[in-house]
C-alpha positions as CSV (number, residue, x, y, z in Angstrom):
1,M,-41.9,-71.1,-15.9
2,S,-45.8,-70.4,-16.7
3,I,-48.0,-73.1,-14.9
4,A,-51.6,-73.5,-15.9
5,D,-54.0,-74.0,-13.3
6,G,-55.5,-77.6,-13.3
7,T,-53.6,-78.8,-16.4
8,D,-50.9,-81.4,-16.4
9,Q,-47.2,-80.2,-16.5
10,F,-44.0,-82.2,-16.9
11,L,-40.7,-82.0,-15.2
12,E,-37.8,-83.4,-16.6
13,H,-35.7,-84.4,-13.5
14,G,-33.3,-87.2,-12.8
15,G,-33.6,-89.1,-16.0
16,A,-37.7,-89.0,-15.8
17,R,-40.4,-87.0,-16.9
18,L,-42.5,-86.3,-14.2
19,R,-46.3,-85.4,-14.7
20,W,-47.6,-83.2,-12.3
21,R,-50.9,-80.7,-11.7
22,L,-51.2,-77.7,-9.8
23,D,-54.7,-76.6,-8.6
24,A,-54.3,-73.0,-7.3
25,G,-57.3,-73.4,-4.9
26,A,-59.0,-70.7,-3.0
27,R,-58.2,-66.9,-3.2
28,T,-57.8,-66.8,0.3
29,P,-56.3,-70.4,1.4
30,E,-56.9,-71.7,4.7
31,G,-53.3,-72.9,5.1
32,P,-50.2,-73.9,2.9
33,P,-51.1,-76.0,0.0
34,L,-51.6,-79.9,0.1
35,V,-49.3,-82.0,-1.9
36,L,-51.1,-85.5,-2.5
37,I,-48.7,-88.3,-3.2
38,H,-50.6,-91.6,-4.2
39,G,-50.0,-95.1,-3.4
40,W,-48.6,-98.2,-5.3
41,A,-50.0,-98.7,-9.1
42,L,-52.0,-95.4,-9.0
43,S,-51.5,-91.9,-10.3
44,L,-52.3,-88.6,-9.6
45,D,-55.8,-89.4,-10.9
46,Y,-56.4,-91.3,-7.7
47,W,-57.2,-87.9,-5.9
48,D,-59.7,-86.8,-8.6
49,P,-63.0,-87.6,-6.2
50,V,-61.7,-85.2,-3.4
51,A,-59.5,-82.7,-5.4
52,P,-62.4,-80.3,-6.1
53,Q,-63.3,-79.9,-2.3
54,L,-59.8,-80.0,-1.1
55,A,-58.7,-77.0,-3.8
56,A,-61.7,-75.2,-2.7
57,R,-60.0,-74.4,0.5
58,R,-56.2,-74.7,-0.2
59,G,-54.0,-75.2,-3.3
60,L,-53.0,-78.8,-4.4
61,L,-50.1,-80.3,-5.9
62,R,-50.5,-83.6,-7.2
63,Y,-48.0,-85.7,-9.2
64,D,-47.2,-89.2,-10.6
65,R,-44.6,-91.1,-9.0
66,R,-41.5,-92.4,-10.7
67,G,-42.7,-95.6,-12.5
68,F,-46.5,-94.8,-12.2
69,G,-49.3,-92.9,-14.3
70,A,-48.1,-90.8,-16.9
71,T,-44.3,-90.1,-15.4
72,Q,-41.9,-91.5,-17.8
73,G,-38.9,-93.2,-16.0
74,P,-38.2,-96.4,-14.1
75,Y,-39.5,-96.8,-10.6
76,D,-36.7,-95.8,-8.2
77,P,-37.6,-95.3,-4.4
78,A,-34.2,-93.8,-3.7
79,L,-35.2,-90.8,-5.8
80,A,-38.8,-90.4,-4.6
81,C,-37.8,-87.6,-2.0
82,D,-35.6,-85.9,-4.7
83,D,-38.5,-85.7,-7.2
84,L,-40.9,-84.3,-4.4
85,L,-38.3,-81.5,-3.8
86,A,-37.8,-80.7,-7.4
87,L,-41.6,-80.7,-8.0
88,L,-42.1,-78.2,-5.1
89,D,-39.4,-76.0,-6.4
90,A,-40.9,-76.0,-9.9
91,A,-44.4,-75.1,-8.7
92,G,-42.9,-72.2,-6.3
93,I,-44.0,-74.1,-3.1
94,D,-41.6,-73.6,-0.1
95,R,-44.2,-74.8,2.6
96,A,-46.8,-77.3,2.2
97,C,-48.7,-80.1,4.0
98,L,-48.0,-83.4,2.6
99,V,-50.7,-86.2,2.2
100,G,-49.5,-89.5,1.3
101,M,-51.7,-92.8,0.7
102,S,-49.8,-96.0,1.3
103,Q,-46.4,-95.9,-0.3
104,G,-47.2,-92.2,-0.7
105,A,-46.9,-91.9,2.9
106,R,-43.5,-93.3,3.0
107,V,-42.4,-90.5,0.9
108,A,-44.1,-88.0,3.0
109,L,-42.4,-89.3,6.4
110,N,-39.0,-89.9,4.7
111,E,-37.3,-87.4,7.1
112,Q,-33.8,-88.8,6.3
113,R,-34.2,-88.2,2.6
114,L,-35.6,-84.8,3.1
115,H,-33.0,-83.3,5.0
116,D,-33.4,-79.8,4.0
117,V,-37.2,-79.5,4.9
118,V,-38.9,-79.8,8.3
119,L,-41.7,-82.8,8.9
120,D,-44.4,-81.7,11.5
121,L,-46.4,-84.6,12.2
122,T,-49.6,-83.5,13.3
123,C,-53.0,-84.9,12.5
124,G,-51.6,-87.5,10.3
125,L,-50.2,-84.9,8.0
126,A,-46.6,-83.9,7.5
127,A,-46.2,-80.1,7.1
128,V,-43.0,-79.2,5.2
129,Q,-41.4,-76.1,5.8
130,R,-37.9,-75.1,4.5
131,D,-36.2,-73.0,7.2
132,E,-34.0,-73.2,10.2
133,R,-36.8,-74.3,12.8
134,R,-36.2,-77.8,12.7
135,A,-35.0,-78.1,16.2
136,G,-38.0,-76.1,17.6
137,L,-40.6,-78.3,15.6
138,V,-39.0,-81.5,16.8
139,A,-39.4,-80.4,20.2
140,R,-42.6,-79.4,19.9
141,E,-43.8,-82.6,18.3
142,Q,-42.1,-84.3,21.3
143,A,-44.2,-82.0,23.6
144,Q,-47.2,-82.9,21.8
145,V,-46.8,-86.6,22.1
146,A,-46.0,-86.3,25.9
147,D,-49.0,-84.4,26.4
148,R,-51.2,-87.0,24.3
149,G,-49.5,-89.8,26.7
150,A,-50.1,-87.9,29.8
151,A,-53.7,-87.2,29.0
152,Q,-54.3,-90.7,28.6
């Protein structure tokens, strides 16, 4: 699949036609790409004011959730994480930081549905990595929470 930087792409998945956009970002990114997930009644365009600044440092994947924007298909929260995983695969992204606004954050933090990725909750972002390090990351997060509690 050829992906044009910064242009709308469409993915047929699970009975929907998902609109998404990939901004390749900096030549030397400062970390994994960001996946920007919009809230209720919005679209990937919600992120337009900040996308250029973010893309200057990291790659970006933005998409219209089911039932919103130019995505065709009924709203179905049960498929939100499946859609996200399909888009990550289509974009060739195996590690990303999820940034969710409002209901978009629910998608980013729905660990039970994202059983084959790891959610690393740091600085309000959920870093996603597909590998076998789940237990180590969970232990690290628990230690960070404990350290924050001890420091207070």
